[in-house]
mmCIF file of the N, C-alpha and C atoms, coordinates in Angstrom:
data_MODEL
# 
_entry.id   MODEL 
# 
loop_
_atom_site.group_PDB 
_atom_site.id 
_atom_site.type_symbol 
_atom_site.label_atom_id 
_atom_site.label_alt_id 
_atom_site.label_comp_id 
_atom_site.label_asym_id 
_atom_site.label_entity_id 
_atom_site.label_seq_id 
_atom_site.pdbx_PDB_ins_code 
_atom_site.Cartn_x 
_atom_site.Cartn_y 
_atom_site.Cartn_z 
_atom_site.occupancy 
_atom_site.B_iso_or_equiv 
_atom_site.pdbx_formal_charge 
_atom_site.auth_seq_id 
_atom_site.auth_comp_id 
_atom_site.auth_asym_id 
_atom_site.auth_atom_id 
_atom_site.pdbx_PDB_model_num 
ATOM 1   N N  . MET A 1 1  ? -20.154 -10.515 -20.264 1.00 0.00 ? 1  MET A N  1 
ATOM 2   C CA . MET A 1 1  ? -20.567 -9.273  -19.638 1.00 0.00 ? 1  MET A CA 1 
ATOM 3   C C  . MET A 1 1  ? -21.018 -9.470  -18.203 1.00 0.00 ? 1  MET A C  1 
ATOM 4   N N  . ALA A 1 2  ? -21.720 -10.561 -17.958 1.00 0.00 ? 2  ALA A N  1 
ATOM 5   C CA . ALA A 1 2  ? -22.220 -10.794 -16.606 1.00 0.00 ? 2  ALA A CA 1 
ATOM 6   C C  . ALA A 1 2  ? -21.067 -10.973 -15.631 1.00 0.00 ? 2  ALA A C  1 
ATOM 7   N N  . ASP A 1 3  ? -19.979 -11.561 -16.098 1.00 0.00 ? 3  ASP A N  1 
ATOM 8   C CA . ASP A 1 3  ? -18.822 -11.782 -15.236 1.00 0.00 ? 3  ASP A CA 1 
ATOM 9   C C  . ASP A 1 3  ? -18.188 -10.455 -14.828 1.00 0.00 ? 3  ASP A C  1 
ATOM 10  N N  . SER A 1 4  ? -18.082 -9.511  -15.757 1.00 0.00 ? 4  SER A N  1 
ATOM 11  C CA . SER A 1 4  ? -17.470 -8.223  -15.429 1.00 0.00 ? 4  SER A CA 1 
ATOM 12  C C  . SER A 1 4  ? -18.351 -7.412  -14.482 1.00 0.00 ? 4  SER A C  1 
ATOM 13  N N  . SER A 1 5  ? -19.658 -7.496  -14.619 1.00 0.00 ? 5  SER A N  1 
ATOM 14  C CA . SER A 1 5  ? -20.528 -6.755  -13.707 1.00 0.00 ? 5  SER A CA 1 
ATOM 15  C C  . SER A 1 5  ? -20.479 -7.364  -12.305 1.00 0.00 ? 5  SER A C  1 
ATOM 16  N N  . ALA A 1 6  ? -20.327 -8.674  -12.223 1.00 0.00 ? 6  ALA A N  1 
ATOM 17  C CA . ALA A 1 6  ? -20.203 -9.318  -10.916 1.00 0.00 ? 6  ALA A CA 1 
ATOM 18  C C  . ALA A 1 6  ? -18.893 -8.914  -10.250 1.00 0.00 ? 6  ALA A C  1 
ATOM 19  N N  . ARG A 1 7  ? -17.808 -8.866  -11.015 1.00 0.00 ? 7  ARG A N  1 
ATOM 20  C CA . ARG A 1 7  ? -16.532 -8.428  -10.470 1.00 0.00 ? 7  ARG A CA 1 
ATOM 21  C C  . ARG A 1 7  ? -16.593 -6.976  -10.027 1.00 0.00 ? 7  ARG A C  1 
ATOM 22  N N  . ARG A 1 8  ? -17.259 -6.134  -10.803 1.00 0.00 ? 8  ARG A N  1 
ATOM 23  C CA . ARG A 1 8  ? -17.406 -4.722  -10.449 1.00 0.00 ? 8  ARG A CA 1 
ATOM 24  C C  . ARG A 1 8  ? -18.184 -4.577  -9.146  1.00 0.00 ? 8  ARG A C  1 
ATOM 25  N N  . ARG A 1 9  ? -19.239 -5.361  -9.000  1.00 0.00 ? 9  ARG A N  1 
ATOM 26  C CA . ARG A 1 9  ? -20.056 -5.311  -7.789  1.00 0.00 ? 9  ARG A CA 1 
ATOM 27  C C  . ARG A 1 9  ? -19.237 -5.763  -6.576  1.00 0.00 ? 9  ARG A C  1 
ATOM 28  N N  . LEU A 1 10 ? -18.451 -6.832  -6.729  1.00 0.00 ? 10 LEU A N  1 
ATOM 29  C CA . LEU A 1 10 ? -17.603 -7.288  -5.628  1.00 0.00 ? 10 LEU A CA 1 
ATOM 30  C C  . LEU A 1 10 ? -16.531 -6.260  -5.292  1.00 0.00 ? 10 LEU A C  1 
ATOM 31  N N  . ARG A 1 11 ? -15.960 -5.605  -6.301  1.00 0.00 ? 11 ARG A N  1 
ATOM 32  C CA . ARG A 1 11 ? -14.939 -4.588  -6.066  1.00 0.00 ? 11 ARG A CA 1 
ATOM 33  C C  . ARG A 1 11 ? -15.527 -3.405  -5.301  1.00 0.00 ? 11 ARG A C  1 
ATOM 34  N N  . LEU A 1 12 ? -16.756 -2.998  -5.640  1.00 0.00 ? 12 LEU A N  1 
ATOM 35  C CA . LEU A 1 12 ? -17.403 -1.893  -4.934  1.00 0.00 ? 12 LEU A CA 1 
ATOM 36  C C  . LEU A 1 12 ? -17.723 -2.263  -3.490  1.00 0.00 ? 12 LEU A C  1 
ATOM 37  N N  . LYS A 1 13 ? -18.159 -3.504  -3.265  1.00 0.00 ? 13 LYS A N  1 
ATOM 38  C CA . LYS A 1 13 ? -18.420 -3.954  -1.902  1.00 0.00 ? 13 LYS A CA 1 
ATOM 39  C C  . LYS A 1 13 ? -17.141 -3.937  -1.076  1.00 0.00 ? 13 LYS A C  1 
ATOM 40  N N  . ARG A 1 14 ? -16.031 -4.387  -1.669  1.00 0.00 ? 14 ARG A N  1 
ATOM 41  C CA . ARG A 1 14 ? -14.754 -4.382  -0.968  1.00 0.00 ? 14 ARG A CA 1 
ATOM 42  C C  . ARG A 1 14 ? -14.304 -2.957  -0.685  1.00 0.00 ? 14 ARG A C  1 
ATOM 43  N N  . LYS A 1 15 ? -14.522 -2.049  -1.638  1.00 0.00 ? 15 LYS A N  1 
ATOM 44  C CA . LYS A 1 15 ? -14.140 -0.648  -1.458  1.00 0.00 ? 15 LYS A CA 1 
ATOM 45  C C  . LYS A 1 15 ? -14.889 -0.028  -0.282  1.00 0.00 ? 15 LYS A C  1 
ATOM 46  N N  . ILE A 1 16 ? -16.178 -0.285  -0.185  1.00 0.00 ? 16 ILE A N  1 
ATOM 47  C CA . ILE A 1 16 ? -16.986 0.253   0.906   1.00 0.00 ? 16 ILE A CA 1 
ATOM 48  C C  . ILE A 1 16 ? -16.542 -0.337  2.233   1.00 0.00 ? 16 ILE A C  1 
ATOM 49  N N  . ARG A 1 17 ? -16.256 -1.642  2.254   1.00 0.00 ? 17 ARG A N  1 
ATOM 50  C CA . ARG A 1 17 ? -15.828 -2.308  3.478   1.00 0.00 ? 17 ARG A CA 1 
ATOM 51  C C  . ARG A 1 17 ? -14.492 -1.735  3.976   1.00 0.00 ? 17 ARG A C  1 
ATOM 52  N N  . VAL A 1 18 ? -13.549 -1.540  3.075   1.00 0.00 ? 18 VAL A N  1 
ATOM 53  C CA . VAL A 1 18 ? -12.247 -0.991  3.454   1.00 0.00 ? 18 VAL A CA 1 
ATOM 54  C C  . VAL A 1 18 ? -12.383 0.462   3.885   1.00 0.00 ? 18 VAL A C  1 
ATOM 55  N N  . LYS A 1 19 ? -13.201 1.239   3.174   1.00 0.00 ? 19 LYS A N  1 
ATOM 56  C CA . LYS A 1 19 ? -13.394 2.647   3.520   1.00 0.00 ? 19 LYS A CA 1 
ATOM 57  C C  . LYS A 1 19 ? -13.984 2.788   4.916   1.00 0.00 ? 19 LYS A C  1 
ATOM 58  N N  . ASN A 1 20 ? -14.969 1.972   5.249   1.00 0.00 ? 20 ASN A N  1 
ATOM 59  C CA . ASN A 1 20 ? -15.568 2.021   6.578   1.00 0.00 ? 20 ASN A CA 1 
ATOM 60  C C  . ASN A 1 20 ? -14.562 1.630   7.644   1.00 0.00 ? 20 ASN A C  1 
ATOM 61  N N  . ARG A 1 21 ? -13.722 0.657   7.363   1.00 0.00 ? 21 ARG A N  1 
ATOM 62  C CA . ARG A 1 21 ? -12.710 0.220   8.314   1.00 0.00 ? 21 ARG A CA 1 
ATOM 63  C C  . ARG A 1 21 ? -11.671 1.316   8.559   1.00 0.00 ? 21 ARG A C  1 
ATOM 64  N N  . VAL A 1 22 ? -11.254 1.999   7.496   1.00 0.00 ? 22 VAL A N  1 
ATOM 65  C CA . VAL A 1 22 ? -10.259 3.064   7.618   1.00 0.00 ? 22 VAL A CA 1 
ATOM 66  C C  . VAL A 1 22 ? -10.840 4.243   8.389   1.00 0.00 ? 22 VAL A C  1 
ATOM 67  N N  . GLN A 1 23 ? -12.078 4.598   8.134   1.00 0.00 ? 23 GLN A N  1 
ATOM 68  C CA . GLN A 1 23 ? -12.703 5.718   8.833   1.00 0.00 ? 23 GLN A CA 1 
ATOM 69  C C  . GLN A 1 23 ? -12.869 5.426   10.318  1.00 0.00 ? 23 GLN A C  1 
ATOM 70  N N  . ARG A 1 24 ? -13.084 4.163   10.665  1.00 0.00 ? 24 ARG A N  1 
ATOM 71  C CA . ARG A 1 24 ? -13.286 3.790   12.057  1.00 0.00 ? 24 ARG A CA 1 
ATOM 72  C C  . ARG A 1 24 ? -11.973 3.834   12.840  1.00 0.00 ? 24 ARG A C  1 
ATOM 73  N N  . ASP A 1 25 ? -10.859 3.534   12.189  1.00 0.00 ? 25 ASP A N  1 
ATOM 74  C CA . ASP A 1 25 ? -9.567  3.436   12.865  1.00 0.00 ? 25 ASP A CA 1 
ATOM 75  C C  . ASP A 1 25 ? -8.651  4.603   12.523  1.00 0.00 ? 25 ASP A C  1 
ATOM 76  N N  . LYS A 1 26 ? -9.137  5.812   12.589  1.00 0.00 ? 26 LYS A N  1 
ATOM 77  C CA . LYS A 1 26 ? -8.325  6.963   12.204  1.00 0.00 ? 26 LYS A CA 1 
ATOM 78  C C  . LYS A 1 26 ? -7.192  7.258   13.171  1.00 0.00 ? 26 LYS A C  1 
ATOM 79  N N  . THR A 1 27 ? -7.251  6.723   14.376  1.00 0.00 ? 27 THR A N  1 
ATOM 80  C CA . THR A 1 27 ? -6.180  6.989   15.335  1.00 0.00 ? 27 THR A CA 1 
ATOM 81  C C  . THR A 1 27 ? -4.930  6.173   15.027  1.00 0.00 ? 27 THR A C  1 
ATOM 82  N N  . LYS A 1 28 ? -5.063  5.114   14.223  1.00 0.00 ? 28 LYS A N  1 
ATOM 83  C CA . LYS A 1 28 ? -3.942  4.257   13.887  1.00 0.00 ? 28 LYS A CA 1 
ATOM 84  C C  . LYS A 1 28 ? -3.308  4.721   12.572  1.00 0.00 ? 28 LYS A C  1 
ATOM 85  N N  . LEU A 1 29 ? -2.035  4.429   12.438  1.00 0.00 ? 29 LEU A N  1 
ATOM 86  C CA . LEU A 1 29 ? -1.357  4.695   11.174  1.00 0.00 ? 29 LEU A CA 1 
ATOM 87  C C  . LEU A 1 29 ? -1.760  3.622   10.173  1.00 0.00 ? 29 LEU A C  1 
ATOM 88  N N  . ARG A 1 30 ? -1.750  3.994   8.897   1.00 0.00 ? 30 ARG A N  1 
ATOM 89  C CA . ARG A 1 30 ? -2.200  3.092   7.842   1.00 0.00 ? 30 ARG A CA 1 
ATOM 90  C C  . ARG A 1 30 ? -1.039  2.797   6.908   1.00 0.00 ? 30 ARG A C  1 
ATOM 91  N N  . LEU A 1 31 ? -0.873  1.535   6.521   1.00 0.00 ? 31 LEU A N  1 
ATOM 92  C CA . LEU A 1 31 ? 0.152   1.134   5.564   1.00 0.00 ? 31 LEU A CA 1 
ATOM 93  C C  . LEU A 1 31 ? -0.508  0.941   4.213   1.00 0.00 ? 31 LEU A C  1 
ATOM 94  N N  . SER A 1 32 ? -0.022  1.669   3.230   1.00 0.00 ? 32 SER A N  1 
ATOM 95  C CA . SER A 1 32 ? -0.540  1.561   1.875   1.00 0.00 ? 32 SER A CA 1 
ATOM 96  C C  . SER A 1 32 ? 0.561   0.988   0.991   1.00 0.00 ? 32 SER A C  1 
ATOM 97  N N  . VAL A 1 33 ? 0.259   -0.103  0.299   1.00 0.00 ? 33 VAL A N  1 
ATOM 98  C CA . VAL A 1 33 ? 1.238   -0.754  -0.566  1.00 0.00 ? 33 VAL A CA 1 
ATOM 99  C C  . VAL A 1 33 ? 0.674   -0.808  -1.977  1.00 0.00 ? 33 VAL A C  1 
ATOM 100 N N  . PHE A 1 34 ? 1.500   -0.411  -2.942  1.00 0.00 ? 34 PHE A N  1 
ATOM 101 C CA . PHE A 1 34 ? 1.125   -0.479  -4.353  1.00 0.00 ? 34 PHE A CA 1 
ATOM 102 C C  . PHE A 1 34 ? 2.196   -1.247  -5.093  1.00 0.00 ? 34 PHE A C  1 
ATOM 103 N N  . LYS A 1 35 ? 1.796   -2.192  -5.912  1.00 0.00 ? 35 LYS A N  1 
ATOM 104 C CA . LYS A 1 35 ? 2.747   -2.974  -6.698  1.00 0.00 ? 35 LYS A CA 1 
ATOM 105 C C  . LYS A 1 35 ? 2.402   -2.846  -8.166  1.00 0.00 ? 35 LYS A C  1 
ATOM 106 N N  . SER A 1 36 ? 3.334   -2.318  -8.933  1.00 0.00 ? 36 SER A N  1 
ATOM 107 C CA . SER A 1 36 ? 3.171   -2.293  -10.381 1.00 0.00 ? 36 SER A CA 1 
ATOM 108 C C  . SER A 1 36 ? 3.906   -3.503  -10.941 1.00 0.00 ? 36 SER A C  1 
ATOM 109 N N  . LEU A 1 37 ? 3.976   -3.619  -12.235 1.00 0.00 ? 37 LEU A N  1 
ATOM 110 C CA . LEU A 1 37 ? 4.671   -4.753  -12.836 1.00 0.00 ? 37 LEU A CA 1 
ATOM 111 C C  . LEU A 1 37 ? 6.167   -4.708  -12.568 1.00 0.00 ? 37 LEU A C  1 
ATOM 112 N N  . SER A 1 38 ? 6.713   -3.518  -12.371 1.00 0.00 ? 38 SER A N  1 
ATOM 113 C CA . SER A 1 38 ? 8.165   -3.428  -12.232 1.00 0.00 ? 38 SER A CA 1 
ATOM 114 C C  . SER A 1 38 ? 8.649   -2.825  -10.919 1.00 0.00 ? 38 SER A C  1 
ATOM 115 N N  . HIS A 1 39 ? 7.769   -2.295  -10.071 1.00 0.00 ? 39 HIS A N  1 
ATOM 116 C CA . HIS A 1 39 ? 8.204   -1.655  -8.833  1.00 0.00 ? 39 HIS A CA 1 
ATOM 117 C C  . HIS A 1 39 ? 7.206   -1.885  -7.711  1.00 0.00 ? 39 HIS A C  1 
ATOM 118 N N  . ILE A 1 40 ? 7.679   -1.675  -6.472  1.00 0.00 ? 40 ILE A N  1 
ATOM 119 C CA . ILE A 1 40 ? 6.845   -1.786  -5.274  1.00 0.00 ? 40 ILE A CA 1 
ATOM 120 C C  . ILE A 1 40 ? 6.982   -0.484  -4.488  1.00 0.00 ? 40 ILE A C  1 
ATOM 121 N N  . TYR A 1 41 ? 5.865   0.056   -4.017  1.00 0.00 ? 41 TYR A N  1 
ATOM 122 C CA . TYR A 1 41 ? 5.839   1.299   -3.257  1.00 0.00 ? 41 TYR A CA 1 
ATOM 123 C C  . TYR A 1 41 ? 5.088   1.044   -1.953  1.00 0.00 ? 41 TYR A C  1 
ATOM 124 N N  . ALA A 1 42 ? 5.591   1.592   -0.849  1.00 0.00 ? 42 ALA A N  1 
ATOM 125 C CA . ALA A 1 42 ? 4.922   1.454   0.449   1.00 0.00 ? 42 ALA A CA 1 
ATOM 126 C C  . ALA A 1 42 ? 4.939   2.804   1.158   1.00 0.00 ? 42 ALA A C  1 
ATOM 127 N N  . GLN A 1 43 ? 3.828   3.141   1.816   1.00 0.00 ? 43 GLN A N  1 
ATOM 128 C CA . GLN A 1 43 ? 3.714   4.388   2.561   1.00 0.00 ? 43 GLN A CA 1 
ATOM 129 C C  . GLN A 1 43 ? 3.035   4.110   3.897   1.00 0.00 ? 43 GLN A C  1 
ATOM 130 N N  . VAL A 1 44 ? 3.485   4.781   4.943   1.00 0.00 ? 44 VAL A N  1 
ATOM 131 C CA . VAL A 1 44 ? 2.792   4.789   6.228   1.00 0.00 ? 44 VAL A CA 1 
ATOM 132 C C  . VAL A 1 44 ? 2.123   6.153   6.336   1.00 0.00 ? 44 VAL A C  1 
ATOM 133 N N  . ILE A 1 45 ? 0.796   6.163   6.504   1.00 0.00 ? 45 ILE A N  1 
ATOM 134 C CA . ILE A 1 45 ? 0.002   7.381   6.425   1.00 0.00 ? 45 ILE A CA 1 
ATOM 135 C C  . ILE A 1 45 ? -0.682  7.647   7.750   1.00 0.00 ? 45 ILE A C  1 
ATOM 136 N N  . ASP A 1 46 ? -0.630  8.906   8.194   1.00 0.00 ? 46 ASP A N  1 
ATOM 137 C CA . ASP A 1 46 ? -1.356  9.364   9.373   1.00 0.00 ? 46 ASP A CA 1 
ATOM 138 C C  . ASP A 1 46 ? -2.612  10.082  8.877   1.00 0.00 ? 46 ASP A C  1 
ATOM 139 N N  . ASP A 1 47 ? -3.769  9.461   9.047   1.00 0.00 ? 47 ASP A N  1 
ATOM 140 C CA . ASP A 1 47 ? -5.005  10.021  8.519   1.00 0.00 ? 47 ASP A CA 1 
ATOM 141 C C  . ASP A 1 47 ? -5.478  11.244  9.299   1.00 0.00 ? 47 ASP A C  1 
ATOM 142 N N  . LEU A 1 48 ? -5.161  11.333  10.598  1.00 0.00 ? 48 LEU A N  1 
ATOM 143 C CA . LEU A 1 48 ? -5.576  12.491  11.374  1.00 0.00 ? 48 LEU A CA 1 
ATOM 144 C C  . LEU A 1 48 ? -4.872  13.758  10.894  1.00 0.00 ? 48 LEU A C  1 
ATOM 145 N N  . ALA A 1 49 ? -3.566  13.656  10.664  1.00 0.00 ? 49 ALA A N  1 
ATOM 146 C CA . ALA A 1 49 ? -2.797  14.811  10.196  1.00 0.00 ? 49 ALA A CA 1 
ATOM 147 C C  . ALA A 1 49 ? -2.857  14.959  8.684   1.00 0.00 ? 49 ALA A C  1 
ATOM 148 N N  . GLY A 1 50 ? -3.233  13.881  7.980   1.00 0.00 ? 50 GLY A N  1 
ATOM 149 C CA . GLY A 1 50 ? -3.295  13.932  6.531   1.00 0.00 ? 50 GLY A CA 1 
ATOM 150 C C  . GLY A 1 50 ? -1.917  13.983  5.879   1.00 0.00 ? 50 GLY A C  1 
ATOM 151 N N  . ARG A 1 51 ? -0.935  13.270  6.494   1.00 0.00 ? 51 ARG A N  1 
ATOM 152 C CA . ARG A 1 51 ? 0.427   13.305  5.987   1.00 0.00 ? 51 ARG A CA 1 
ATOM 153 C C  . ARG A 1 51 ? 0.991   11.896  5.843   1.00 0.00 ? 51 ARG A C  1 
ATOM 154 N N  . THR A 1 52 ? 2.013   11.798  5.002   1.00 0.00 ? 52 THR A N  1 
ATOM 155 C CA . THR A 1 52 ? 2.763   10.566  4.884   1.00 0.00 ? 52 THR A CA 1 
ATOM 156 C C  . THR A 1 52 ? 3.885   10.590  5.910   1.00 0.00 ? 52 THR A C  1 
ATOM 157 N N  . VAL A 1 53 ? 3.924   9.596   6.784   1.00 0.00 ? 53 VAL A N  1 
ATOM 158 C CA . VAL A 1 53 ? 4.920   9.528   7.847   1.00 0.00 ? 53 VAL A CA 1 
ATOM 159 C C  . VAL A 1 53 ? 6.233   8.973   7.298   1.00 0.00 ? 53 VAL A C  1 
ATOM 160 N N  . ALA A 1 54 ? 6.168   7.899   6.527   1.00 0.00 ? 54 ALA A N  1 
ATOM 161 C CA . ALA A 1 54 ? 7.362   7.273   5.969   1.00 0.00 ? 54 ALA A CA 1 
ATOM 162 C C  . ALA A 1 54 ? 6.998   6.630   4.641   1.00 0.00 ? 54 ALA A C  1 
ATOM 163 N N  . SER A 1 55 ? 7.996   6.504   3.772   1.00 0.00 ? 55 SER A N  1 
ATOM 164 C CA . SER A 1 55 ? 7.760   5.846   2.496   1.00 0.00 ? 55 SER A CA 1 
ATOM 165 C C  . SER A 1 55 ? 9.014   5.116   2.055   1.00 0.00 ? 55 SER A C  1 
ATOM 166 N N  . ALA A 1 56 ? 8.822   4.105   1.240   1.00 0.00 ? 56 ALA A N  1 
ATOM 167 C CA . ALA A 1 56 ? 9.931   3.343   0.670   1.00 0.00 ? 56 ALA A CA 1 
ATOM 168 C C  . ALA A 1 56 ? 9.458   2.770   -0.656  1.00 0.00 ? 56 ALA A C  1 
ATOM 169 N N  . SER A 1 57 ? 10.361  2.667   -1.600  1.00 0.00 ? 57 SER A N  1 
ATOM 170 C CA . SER A 1 57 ? 10.022  2.073   -2.884  1.00 0.00 ? 57 SER A CA 1 
ATOM 171 C C  . SER A 1 57 ? 11.268  1.518   -3.543  1.00 0.00 ? 57 SER A C  1 
ATOM 172 N N  . THR A 1 58 ? 11.058  0.743   -4.575  1.00 0.00 ? 58 THR A N  1 
ATOM 173 C CA . THR A 1 58 ? 12.180  0.176   -5.309  1.00 0.00 ? 58 THR A CA 1 
ATOM 174 C C  . THR A 1 58 ? 12.842  1.216   -6.205  1.00 0.00 ? 58 THR A C  1 
ATOM 175 N N  . GLN A 1 59 ? 12.283  2.410   -6.278  1.00 0.00 ? 59 GLN A N  1 
ATOM 176 C CA . GLN A 1 59 ? 12.878  3.477   -7.076  1.00 0.00 ? 59 GLN A CA 1 
ATOM 177 C C  . GLN A 1 59 ? 13.734  4.423   -6.241  1.00 0.00 ? 59 GLN A C  1 
ATOM 178 N N  . ASP A 1 60 ? 13.828  4.200   -4.924  1.00 0.00 ? 60 ASP A N  1 
ATOM 179 C CA . ASP A 1 60 ? 14.679  5.028   -4.071  1.00 0.00 ? 60 ASP A CA 1 
ATOM 180 C C  . ASP A 1 60 ? 16.143  4.855   -4.449  1.00 0.00 ? 60 ASP A C  1 
ATOM 181 N N  . LYS A 1 61 ? 16.925  5.889   -4.190  1.00 0.00 ? 61 LYS A N  1 
ATOM 182 C CA . LYS A 1 61 ? 18.350  5.836   -4.521  1.00 0.00 ? 61 LYS A CA 1 
ATOM 183 C C  . LYS A 1 61 ? 19.093  4.810   -3.672  1.00 0.00 ? 61 LYS A C  1 
ATOM 184 N N  . ASP A 1 62 ? 18.676  4.621   -2.406  1.00 0.00 ? 62 ASP A N  1 
ATOM 185 C CA . ASP A 1 62 ? 19.378  3.699   -1.525  1.00 0.00 ? 62 ASP A CA 1 
ATOM 186 C C  . ASP A 1 62 ? 18.897  2.255   -1.654  1.00 0.00 ? 62 ASP A C  1 
ATOM 187 N N  . PHE A 1 63 ? 18.012  1.970   -2.588  1.00 0.00 ? 63 PHE A N  1 
ATOM 188 C CA . PHE A 1 63 ? 17.516  0.610   -2.799  1.00 0.00 ? 63 PHE A CA 1 
ATOM 189 C C  . PHE A 1 63 ? 18.547  -0.195  -3.580  1.00 0.00 ? 63 PHE A C  1 
ATOM 190 N N  . THR A 1 64 ? 18.893  -1.354  -3.025  1.00 0.00 ? 64 THR A N  1 
ATOM 191 C CA . THR A 1 64 ? 19.787  -2.260  -3.738  1.00 0.00 ? 64 THR A CA 1 
ATOM 192 C C  . THR A 1 64 ? 19.019  -3.527  -4.027  1.00 0.00 ? 64 THR A C  1 
ATOM 193 N N  . GLY A 1 65 ? 18.823  -3.829  -5.258  1.00 0.00 ? 65 GLY A N  1 
ATOM 194 C CA . GLY A 1 65 ? 18.052  -4.989  -5.665  1.00 0.00 ? 65 GLY A CA 1 
ATOM 195 C C  . GLY A 1 65 ? 17.456  -4.712  -7.025  1.00 0.00 ? 65 GLY A C  1 
ATOM 196 N N  . SER A 1 66 ? 16.547  -5.575  -7.428  1.00 0.00 ? 66 SER A N  1 
ATOM 197 C CA . SER A 1 66 ? 15.943  -5.379  -8.731  1.00 0.00 ? 66 SER A CA 1 
ATOM 198 C C  . SER A 1 66 ? 14.428  -5.423  -8.625  1.00 0.00 ? 66 SER A C  1 
ATOM 199 N N  . GLY A 1 67 ? 13.796  -4.471  -9.246  1.00 0.00 ? 67 GLY A N  1 
ATOM 200 C CA . GLY A 1 67 ? 12.381  -4.395  -9.523  1.00 0.00 ? 67 GLY A CA 1 
ATOM 201 C C  . GLY A 1 67 ? 11.365  -4.846  -8.519  1.00 0.00 ? 67 GLY A C  1 
ATOM 202 N N  . GLY A 1 68 ? 10.321  -5.510  -9.021  1.00 0.00 ? 68 GLY A N  1 
ATOM 203 C CA . GLY A 1 68 ? 9.157   -5.838  -8.220  1.00 0.00 ? 68 GLY A CA 1 
ATOM 204 C C  . GLY A 1 68 ? 9.026   -7.307  -7.923  1.00 0.00 ? 68 GLY A C  1 
ATOM 205 N N  . ASN A 1 69 ? 10.097  -7.971  -7.506  1.00 0.00 ? 69 ASN A N  1 
ATOM 206 C CA . ASN A 1 69 ? 10.008  -9.392  -7.200  1.00 0.00 ? 69 ASN A CA 1 
ATOM 207 C C  . ASN A 1 69 ? 9.864   -9.608  -5.695  1.00 0.00 ? 69 ASN A C  1 
ATOM 208 N N  . VAL A 1 70 ? 9.861   -10.853 -5.263  1.00 0.00 ? 70 VAL A N  1 
ATOM 209 C CA . VAL A 1 70 ? 9.631   -11.190 -3.862  1.00 0.00 ? 70 VAL A CA 1 
ATOM 210 C C  . VAL A 1 70 ? 10.775  -10.688 -2.989  1.00 0.00 ? 70 VAL A C  1 
ATOM 211 N N  . ASP A 1 71 ? 12.002  -10.802 -3.479  1.00 0.00 ? 71 ASP A N  1 
ATOM 212 C CA . ASP A 1 71 ? 13.142  -10.319 -2.701  1.00 0.00 ? 71 ASP A CA 1 
ATOM 213 C C  . ASP A 1 71 ? 13.054  -8.812  -2.486  1.00 0.00 ? 71 ASP A C  1 
ATOM 214 N N  . ALA A 1 72 ? 12.647  -8.080  -3.513  1.00 0.00 ? 72 ALA A N  1 
ATOM 215 C CA . ALA A 1 72 ? 12.498  -6.628  -3.403  1.00 0.00 ? 72 ALA A CA 1 
ATOM 216 C C  . ALA A 1 72 ? 11.415  -6.277  -2.393  1.00 0.00 ? 72 ALA A C  1 
ATOM 217 N N  . ALA A 1 73 ? 10.337  -7.054  -2.352  1.00 0.00 ? 73 ALA A N  1 
ATOM 218 C CA . ALA A 1 73 ? 9.255   -6.798  -1.397  1.00 0.00 ? 73 ALA A CA 1 
ATOM 219 C C  . ALA A 1 73 ? 9.754   -6.958  0.035   1.00 0.00 ? 73 ALA A C  1 
ATOM 220 N N  . GLY A 1 74 ? 10.603  -7.946  0.279   1.00 0.00 ? 74 GLY A N  1 
ATOM 221 C CA . GLY A 1 74 ? 11.170  -8.134  1.609   1.00 0.00 ? 74 GLY A CA 1 
ATOM 222 C C  . GLY A 1 74 ? 12.053  -6.969  2.017   1.00 0.00 ? 74 GLY A C  1 
ATOM 223 N N  . ILE A 1 75 ? 12.863  -6.483  1.078   1.00 0.00 ? 75 ILE A N  1 
ATOM 224 C CA . ILE A 1 75 ? 13.739  -5.348  1.357   1.00 0.00 ? 75 ILE A CA 1 
ATOM 225 C C  . ILE A 1 75 ? 12.925  -4.094  1.640   1.00 0.00 ? 75 ILE A C  1 
ATOM 226 N N  . ILE A 1 76 ? 11.893  -3.852  0.839   1.00 0.00 ? 76 ILE A N  1 
ATOM 227 C CA . ILE A 1 76 ? 11.033  -2.679  1.033   1.00 0.00 ? 76 ILE A CA 1 
ATOM 228 C C  . ILE A 1 76 ? 10.300  -2.776  2.372   1.00 0.00 ? 76 ILE A C  1 
ATOM 229 N N  . GLY A 1 77 ? 9.862   -3.972  2.749   1.00 0.00 ? 77 GLY A N  1 
ATOM 230 C CA . GLY A 1 77 ? 9.210   -4.161  4.041   1.00 0.00 ? 77 GLY A CA 1 
ATOM 231 C C  . GLY A 1 77 ? 10.119  -3.804  5.193   1.00 0.00 ? 77 GLY A C  1 
ATOM 232 N N  . LYS A 1 78 ? 11.383  -4.219  5.118   1.00 0.00 ? 78 LYS A N  1 
ATOM 233 C CA . LYS A 1 78 ? 12.340  -3.877  6.176   1.00 0.00 ? 78 LYS A CA 1 
ATOM 234 C C  . LYS A 1 78 ? 12.626  -2.385  6.199   1.00 0.00 ? 78 LYS A C  1 
ATOM 235 N N  . GLN A 1 79 ? 12.750  -1.770  5.023   1.00 0.00 ? 79 GLN A N  1 
ATOM 236 C CA . GLN A 1 79 ? 13.021  -0.328  4.968   1.00 0.00 ? 79 GLN A CA 1 
ATOM 237 C C  . GLN A 1 79 ? 11.875  0.473   5.560   1.00 0.00 ? 79 GLN A C  1 
ATOM 238 N N  . ILE A 1 80 ? 10.642  0.134   5.220   1.00 0.00 ? 80 ILE A N  1 
ATOM 239 C CA . ILE A 1 80 ? 9.496   0.912   5.708   1.00 0.00 ? 80 ILE A CA 1 
ATOM 240 C C  . ILE A 1 80 ? 9.348   0.722   7.216   1.00 0.00 ? 80 ILE A C  1 
ATOM 241 N N  . ALA A 1 81 ? 9.688   -0.460  7.729   1.00 0.00 ? 81 ALA A N  1 
ATOM 242 C CA . ALA A 1 81 ? 9.619   -0.688  9.176   1.00 0.00 ? 81 ALA A CA 1 
ATOM 243 C C  . ALA A 1 81 ? 10.662  0.149   9.901   1.00 0.00 ? 81 ALA A C  1 
ATOM 244 N N  . GLU A 1 82 ? 11.856  0.244   9.354   1.00 0.00 ? 82 GLU A N  1 
ATOM 245 C CA . GLU A 1 82 ? 12.909  1.061   9.983   1.00 0.00 ? 82 GLU A CA 1 
ATOM 246 C C  . GLU A 1 82 ? 12.544  2.543   9.965   1.00 0.00 ? 82 GLU A C  1 
ATOM 247 N N  . ARG A 1 83 ? 12.006  3.008   8.848   1.00 0.00 ? 83 ARG A N  1 
ATOM 248 C CA . ARG A 1 83 ? 11.694  4.424   8.701   1.00 0.00 ? 83 ARG A CA 1 
ATOM 249 C C  . ARG A 1 83 ? 10.476  4.834   9.531   1.00 0.00 ? 83 ARG A C  1 
ATOM 250 N N  . ALA A 1 84 ? 9.547   3.929   9.716   1.00 0.00 ? 84 ALA A N  1 
ATOM 251 C CA . ALA A 1 84 ? 8.345   4.256   10.484  1.00 0.00 ? 84 ALA A CA 1 
ATOM 252 C C  . ALA A 1 84 ? 8.665   4.249   11.970  1.00 0.00 ? 84 ALA A C  1 
# 
């Protein structure tokens, strides 16, 4: 139990640190990446306008490759850079 409470406390500290950093840099675009067991999703977000500027994922129709592996991450990185 003590281990899980320590992890929870560290996760909350990290959440606050990231939130403060994002609030301070609202003029910059933000890259959000989510990786599930089988897919990778990436979004470029404009916090001032509150909109998604560009997105790419392994579930897109134009994606050629397989799932959530390292090769797919490289392809998604190139796609999001081109679209942004």
